[in-house]
N, C-alpha and C positions, 0 to 999 in steps of 0.2 A: 515294522517298527520304525525304520528310517523315514518312511513316508509320513507317518503321523507326527514325527518330530519336526519334519520339514513344514508340514501344515501348521503346526503350532507356532513355529518361528515366523512363518509368513503372516499368520494371524496377528501375532504380537507386533510385527513391523507395520502392519496395516493400521492397527489401533494407534500406534505412535504417530504415523503419518496423518491420520485424521485429527489427532489432538493438535499437532503442529499447525495444520491448516486452519483449524478453528481458532487457535491463538492468533494467527496472522490476520484472519478476518476480523476478529474482535479489535485488534490494534488499529486496523484501517478504519473501522466503523467509529472508534473513539476519535481518530484524527479528523474524519469528516465532520463529526458532531462538533468538535472544537472549532473547525473552520467556520461552520454555520453560526456558532455562537459568537465567535470573535468578530465577524463581519456583520452581525445582526441580520442574518438571512432568515426570514420567517418561514418561507416555503422550503421544506427540507427535500428538495428534488434537484435534479440536474438543471431544470428550467429556472429555479430560483437562483441557483449559482450563476447561471448564464446571465440572468437579468442583472445581478449584482456586478458581474464583470463588465457589462456594458456601461455601468454607471461610474466605474473606477477611472482614475487618471492613470497615466503610464507608470508612475512610480509605485502606486498601490498594486497594479496588475503585475509588475515584475516581482514585487515582494511575494504575492500570492503564488505566482508561477514558481518561484524558488522554493517555497514551502512544499508544493506538490512534487517538484522534482526531487527534493531531498527525501520525501516520504516514500515515493513510489519507484525510485531507482534502486535496483537490487545491488548488492555488493559485487557480484560478478561483473555487472555492467560498468561499475566505477573503475574496476581494475582495467578493463579493456579500454575505457575512455582515456585513462592516464597513459597507457601504453601507446595508444594511437597518437596522443598529443606529443609524446617524446620522439616519435619516429619522424 
């Protein structure tokens, strides 16, 4: 009896994990789609993004870099960065 309850709990936990992963993937996909639309990138690939970056001036590049850093830096890393900055 205990083994089947454990399997059920692990199964439920796995379903929740998959759902959270799918949600995160969808958020990042929307972010990238927004970047492509905002900067007018027609080719929806890393190569199209790289071509656009080559055309940018330094100010535009730093703005784009900040957007990526904000989106793809996790919360745990932000805590560590601020702790290191204070030390």
